[in-house]
N, C-alpha and C positions, 0 to 999 in steps of 0.2 A: 662365157660370163661367170664371174665369181659367185660363190654361193651367197655371199652377203648381198651382192647386187641383185641376185634372183629374189631373195627375200624382200628387198626393198621394192622391187618391181611388183611382186605379188601383193604386197601391202598397198601400193599405190592403186593397183587394179581393183583390189577389194574395196577401197574407199570410193572408187568411181562406180562400181558395178553392183555392190551388195544390195542396194535398195531394189534395183531392177530384178536381180536374182530372186530375192525374197518375195517380191510382188508376184512374179510369174509362178513361183512354187506355191505360194499361198492359194492362188487361183486353182492350182492343180490338186493340192492335197487338203485344202480348206482347214488348215491348222497353222497358225502363224509361228508357233513355237517349233513345230516339226519342220516348217519351211526354212526357218533359220538354221536348224540342225543340218538339213540337206545342203544348204548353201555353204555351211562351214565344211561339210564333207568334200565339196568341190574344191574349196580352198586348200584343204589338206592334200587332195589329189594333185593340185598344181604344185604345191611345195615338194611333192614326191617326184613328179615327172619332169617339170621344167628344168631342173638342174642338169638332167641327162639329155632331154630332147631339145632344150632351148625354149625361149619364150615364143609362143605362136604369133603369127602376124596379127591375129585378132584375138587377144587374150580374153576380152570380155565375152566373146562368142564361145570360146573354148569352155569357159566356166559355165556358161548358160547350158550348153549341150551336155556337159558332164553332170550338172545338177539335175537336168531333166531326165537323164538316163537313170539316175539314182531314184528319182521320184517314181518313175515307171516301175523300176524293180521293186520298190516298196509297195506299190499298188498291187503288183503281182503276188508278192509274198502274203500280203494280208487279204487278198481276194476281195478288195474293196472297190466299189464302183467298176464292176466288171466290164460293162459296155464302154465306159470312158477309157479304161485301160487298153482295151482292144484297139480303139481308134487311135489313141496316142501311140501305142506300140507299133501299129502298122505304119504310122507317119514317120517314126524315127528309124525303125529297124528295116524298112524297105530300102534304105540307102546304105551302100557298102561303107561309105565314109561320111562322117559328120559334115554337114553343110554349115560351116562356121559363119560365113557371110550372111546366110539366111537367118541364122539364129540372132545375129546382131541387129538385123533390120526389122525385127518384129515391132509392131506398134504396141509397146508395153507401157507407155506413159500413163494410160488409164489405170493400169495395175498398181503403179506407184501411188497414184492419188487414192485409189481404193484402200491401199495399205495404210495411208495416213488416217483416213476416216475410220478404219477399223480399229487402229490403235488408239484413236481418240473417242472410243465408244463410252457413253456415260456410265456404263457398268464399272468402269475404272475410276479411281480418284484422279483429280486434275494432275497431281504430281506424277502418277504412274503413266498417264496418257503421254505426257511430254517426254518422260524418260524413255519409254518404250519406243516411241516414234523416232526419237533421236538415234536410238540404237539401231533400229531397222532401216531408217532412211539414209542416214549419213555414215553408217558403219562405225560410229564413234565408240570408243571404249567406255566402260563404266567410270573410269577415272576422269575422262574428259567431260562426261556429262555431269559428274559430281562438281567439278570446278565451275561449270556453267551455272549450276544451281546454287553454288556456295553451300553444299551439304556434304556429309561424309560419304565416301565411296561405297561403304557397306550398305548404307541406306538406299542408294540408287540401285545397287545390285539386287537387293531384296525386292524393290519395287518392280524391277523388270521381270524377275522370275515369277512373282505372284501375278503380274499382269498377264503374262503369256498363259499361265495356268487358268486364270479366270476366263480369258477369251476362248480358250479351247473347251473348257467345261460348259460354257454358255452357248457354244456353237454360234458365235457372232457371225453374221453373214459378211461375205467379202464383197462389199458394194459401196457406192457413194449414195448416202441417204438422200431423200427428197423432202421438200416442204419444211415443216417446223422442226423435224428431227435434224435436218442439215443445219438449220439456223442455230439450234442449240449446241451443236458440236463445233461450230465455226470458230469461236474465240480460241478454243484449245488448238485447233488446227493452225490458226494464224500464229499462235505463240510458238508452236513447234517449227513452223517454216522459218520464222525469224531467228530462232535459236540456231537452226542449221546454218542460216546465212551468216550469223555472227561468228560461228565456229570457222567458217571459211574466211571471213573478213579479218578476224584477229584470233588466230589459232591459240588454244589454251596450252598446248604442249607441242613438243617436236622441234625440228630444226628450221621449219619455215614459219614465217609470221603470218602469211596468208595462204589460203587454199582456194584458189579461184574456182575449182570444180564444184565445191560445195556451194559457193555463191551462185554459180550458174544454175545448179540444180534447184536451189531455193527459189531463184527468180523464175525458172520455168514453171515450177509448181504454183507459184503465186500468180503468174499470168493465166494458167489454166483455171485456177480458182476464180479469177476476175471474170473469165468468160462464163463460168458456171453460175456466178452470183453477181450479175451486172448491177443489181440494185443495192448492194451492200457497200456502203462508203468505206468501212474499215478495210475491206479487201483491197480496194483501190489505194487506200492510204498506205497499207503495207507494201504493195507493189511500188508505189512512189518512193517510199523510204528506201527500199532495196535498190531500185534503179539509181537513185541519187548517191547512195553510199557506194555502189559498185562502180560508179563513174570515176572514183578516185583510186581504184585498185592499182592501176599502173604506176601512179605517183607515190604509192605508200611504201614501196621498197626501192632501195638503191641497187647499183650494179652488182653488189656482193650479197644481195638479199637482206641487207640491213633495213630496219624500220625507218621510215621518214615520217615525222609527225606533221599534222595538218598545217601548222604555220610555216613549215619549211618545204612544203611540197611545191614542185614546179607545176603551176596550174595549167600550163599549156598541154600537159599530159592528161588532163581530165577529159574523159570521153563525153563530148558534147551531145552525141546522139542519145546516150543514156540519160544525160541531164534533161534533154528535151522530153524524152519519154517519161521521166520522173515527174517533171513539172506538169505534163499533160495528165498523168494519173492523179496527181494531187488536185488539179482543177476538177476532175471528174468526181473525186471524193467530196470536195466542197460543194459542188453543184447539187449533190444528192440531198443536201440539207441536214438539219439536226445538229446536235452538239458534236464538236470535233472529238474523235476518239484518240486513244493513246498513239496509234500508228500514224494517224493523220497529223497530229501535233508534232511527232518526231520527224515526219517527212517535211513539215513546215520549217523545222529547225535546220534540217539538212539542205533545204532549198536556200536558206539564208547564206549558208556557206558556199553552195554551188554557184550562186549568182553574184558573189563578190569577186571582182577581178583580182583583188589583192587582199591579203589578210587585214590590212588597215581599213578596207572598205566594208568589212563584215559588220552587219547591224546587230551588235551584241545586246543592245537595249531590247530589241524585238526578241532575240533569242532568250534573254532572261525572262521576259514576259511569257513566252511560250513554255518555258520550264515551270514557271509559276502555275500556269494552267494545267500542265501535265501532273504536277505534284498534287493538284486538287482532285483529279479523277483517277490517278494511278500512283498513289504515294508509295515510295520505297526509299531505302537508304541510298541506292545507286542513283536514283533521280535527284536526290538532295545533293549528292556529290557533284553531279553534272551541273546542277543549278548553282552550286558554289563557284564552279569555274566560270560560268557565264557572268555572275554578279561580280566576280573579281575582275573580269575584263571591263566591266562598266565602272566599278567604284574603286578598284585597286586591290592588290594582293592581300592587304591587311584584312579586308572584309571577307575575302575568300578563306583566309586562314582561320578566322574566327568561326566560320560556318563548318569548316572541316574538323576543327578541334572538337566541335560538339558531336561529331560522328565517331570519334575515336573509341568510344565505349560501346558502339553498336555491335552486338554479338555476330550478326550475319556478315559483317565486314572484317572480322578478325583476321581471316586469311586472304583478304581481297587485296591484291598487290597494287591496284590503282589508288587506293586510299593513301598509303605512304608516298606513292609517286606524285600525286597531286599536291600533297602537303609539302613535299620536297621542292616542287616547282614554286610554290608560294614563298617558301622560306628563302630560296635562292634569289627571287626577285626582290625580297626585302633585305638582301645582303647578309643573311644569316647562313653563311655557306657551310659552317661546320655542322649545324643542325640539318641542313638540307642534304649534305653528304650521307649522314646516317640514315635519313629517310629513303634516299635512293638505294642505298645498300640493303636496307630492309625490304624494299619493294623487289629488288633483284632476287632476294632469297625466297620470296613467296611465289614467283612465277615459274612455271615449268616449260616456258617457251624459251629456247636457247637464244634466239635473236633478240627477244625483248630483254632477256637478262643481260646480254652484252650491251645493249643500249643504255640500260639503267646504270650499269657499272661505269660506263663511259661518262654518264652525267655525274655520277658520284666523283669520279676522278677530276672532272672539270671543276667541281666545287672546291676540291683541294687546291687546284691551281689558282682559282680566283681568290681563295682565302689567303694564299701566300703572296699574291700580287700586291705591290705597294699602292 
């Protein structure tokens, strides 16, 4: 296997396994920053050994075993937790060869969940909690997290470094909290899980538009949370939203990996089991009563799409009303942009364009590629193809995702063709 292919394989394995590695290591060394360093050491070891020895049959287990050995060596050198070291040392060193299959089969889902709650500790700011957990859970780079937040990369990097130092200095316990403390941290945890899901659903950078593994991990964590907090409607609302969105994953990309927008998707490819699970979770959220939260409202919007057999049957009037409600409880420029799309489907592109034009001066949307993309779509529907082309080209320049950039440039080229047509 070529060196470039090895590096791509290592990167893919890291994306899938980093959260589990860091979770297990945090349980061992009780320091999330140190745990990430140890996991990175295992990654470096893979980059050094795999080009010569080849990629192991179970690469995740190889990384886990290597990282654990480094953790045990660290405990030995520092003479910390002597009794724990002796137990761990006997377990690993009694075997002449690493048992990779056993390492992969450990029940470490709880460790990942503990890791999320630890990173969402109230000792950290809300922004730091989300940034740190995205880093630890999804293995995302600071650049990817920055684009998800629409903030400078240096800001995110600083948040992550400070957050790890704060957690280490405060000796925050590695556990899932109970009672009122868990309720207080829940909203931040939900936000983290949904951002991880969104990174999988529409990748901010790279060659692939979707990363199904991240969606699956976010869904798994959401389902665990739903079991832990059965009386929390927003947990079920988030699970419903992710189930319904995930049902469209197979239809979102074409045979060459190209993005396929909602209106053009082959709806027979939508996963009916996930739609059923999503609708059921949405019903549970509603039955718990109270004012519908942001995730339950978004799940209701997703359900409108999922239950429409054709694009023409979509209940855009209801979707617009749901966005109105969402704007009331969770106002943001991105919500307003989505609301503009819904209203344009009800009242026409001129209405949508007017709403989008009002967002053009919004500072947080300055580098947000979907703003010119949506504006370009409205302009094209109004027959203003030259202006639309410029907007699609601008949107393409703002996205770091190769597939999305190609799609936007294709839309720009189509506008040039339409403009020249008699």
